C-alpha positions in Angstrom: 5.2 26.3 37.4 2.2 27.3 35.2 1.8 27.2 31.5 0.5 29.9 29.1 -1.9 28.4 26.5 -2.5 30.4 23.3 -4.5 29.5 20.3 -2.5 29.8 17.1 -3.9 32.0 14.3 -5.8 30.1 11.5 -3.3 31.1 8.8 -0.4 29.6 10.8 -2.3 26.4 11.5 -3.1 26.0 7.8 0.5 26.6 6.8 1.8 24.2 9.4 -0.7 21.5 8.3 0.2 21.9 4.6 4.0 21.7 5.3 3.6 18.6 7.6 1.1 17.0 5.2 3.3 17.4 2.1 6.3 16.1 4.1 4.4 13.0 5.2 3.1 12.4 1.6 6.6 12.7 0.3 7.8 10.1 2.8 5.0 7.7 1.8 5.7 8.2 -1.9 9.4 7.4 -1.2 8.3 4.3 0.7 6.2 3.3 -2.3 9.1 3.9 -4.6 11.5 1.7 -2.7 8.9 -1.1 -2.3 8.3 -0.9 -6.1 4.6 0.1 -5.8 3.2 2.4 -8.4 2.9 6.1 -7.8 -0.7 7.4 -7.4 -1.4 11.1 -7.4 -4.7 10.5 -5.7 -3.0 8.7 -2.9 -0.4 11.4 -2.6 -3.0 14.2 -2.3 -5.1 12.2 0.1 -2.2 11.5 2.4 -1.2 15.1 2.4 -4.7 16.4 3.0 -5.7 13.9 5.7 -2.4 14.0 7.7 -2.2 17.8 7.3 -5.7 18.3 8.7 -5.1 16.0 11.6 -1.8 17.7 12.5 -3.2 21.2 12.2 -6.0 20.1 14.6 -3.6 18.4 17.0 -1.2 21.4 17.1 -3.8 24.2 17.4 -2.4 25.5 20.7 0.9 27.0 21.6 1.9 26.1 25.2 4.7 28.0 26.8 5.9 28.4 30.4 4.8 31.6 32.2 7.7 33.9 33.1 7.8 35.0 36.7 
């Protein structure tokens, strides 16, 4: 069985990266809250940007099975 590999549009990759990055940053901020570490806006933004960029690069292709 073969796969169909499509490159996702840039707008969708950016939106996916932003959503995943903000979700990750919220989880890290929640972890800091429960470990009683101080909240840092710089750390929050850095987590969101870095993780969002990495994930948008990692998920740049859409792989589906070809229909026969």
